[in-house]
N, C-alpha and C positions, 0 to 999 in steps of 0.2 A: 608292343613297344607303346601306340598312341594310349592304348588303356591306363598304362602305367603314369603315363605321362599325365595325362587328363587327372588321375588319381593323384598327383602329386600336387597338382595346381588348389584342386578342390583342399585338399587336407592342410595346405599352407593358407588358402583363404580363412577356411575353417579357424586356425591355430591365432591367426593377426586378429580374429575377431577379438577374441578374448585378450587380446597383448594390453597391457595397460598403457601402452606408449602408444600405442596405434589409436586408444581412447582418449589420453592426453592430446594429441595432435588433432583428433575430431570436435573434440568438447570445446580449443581453441579457436579451431577455426569457426565455428559457429554458438556463440552464446547466447544462452538461453532470453529472450525479454523478459521481464516481467511484464504481466497483464496492467495497463493503467488501471488507476483508481478511478470509482465511479461514487457520484452522490447517494445513491441509492443502495448499492453493495458496501461502501466504508464507510463514509460521512454519516448520514442519518441513524445508522444505526449505535455511534460513537455518542453521537448528540442526544438519544434519546436515551442512553444509560446514564452521560455523564452531563448533560445541561439540564439537563431534569430536575425538577416543574417549573425554574425561574425563566428558560424561555419555549417551554412546548403550553400553549392556551388551553383551555382556558384556563388553570393555574397560574402560567407565568402572566407576569406583570411586565415582562422585559422584551429588548427585540425579540421576535416571534423567530426561533431556527428550524419550523418544522415544515419548511419549503424549500426547496432547491436555490427559489430566486433569492432568498435574504440570504441564503449561508452565503451565495456565491460573492452576489455585492458585499457584504460583510469579512470575506476571508482575511486581507490582511489586518485587521483590527483582530479577530478570533483569534487568529497567528502570534500576532504580539501578545494578545492577554493571558492565552494560554500557556508560553514560553515566560513571564513572569513566576517570583516565586513568592511564595505564600508573605504577606505582610507590603508588599510592593501595591502602592496605586493601580486599581487596575489590572489586579490580579482577578484569575475566572479559572476554575470555577469555585466562586463566593463560600457557599456554604461544602464544599466536598475537597477531598486532596488533592493533590495539584496530579494531573495528568500524568501518566508514564511518558517516559523519552519515547517510544514507541507509536504510544497515541498521539502524540506533538506532530510525529514526522510522519502521520496519517497525512494528515491535513495538509503538512507542509507538501509532501507527494501529490497530494490530488491536486494541489495548485499547480505542484511543477508540470501535471500530466495535460494540463488543460481542462483542470474545468470540469470536464465530463457529468454527466446527469445520468446515465443508464449505461 
């Protein structure tokens, strides 16, 4: 009798593991927090592809954004300028198309995450 009861408990536990309502309850209880964005992993590659050569020395003649300190210092102005539309005064990137909303959101999220370097 004990073996039958143990087998029944195991069967119910296995069944509940694959039950969608049990998974929903578990996922609601523990929402996954996305990893914080960093300059090295997320911002630096965007700047290298979207802000070059103007902001990347030695060719760039504008504020150099090839380093963490300068980007961190100017993040508010960077976000403001990349959020503008072409033709508006101060729009960046001047010589390229407007950044996608997802690229702009990377800069905004990096700021919200605390401007982490690595």
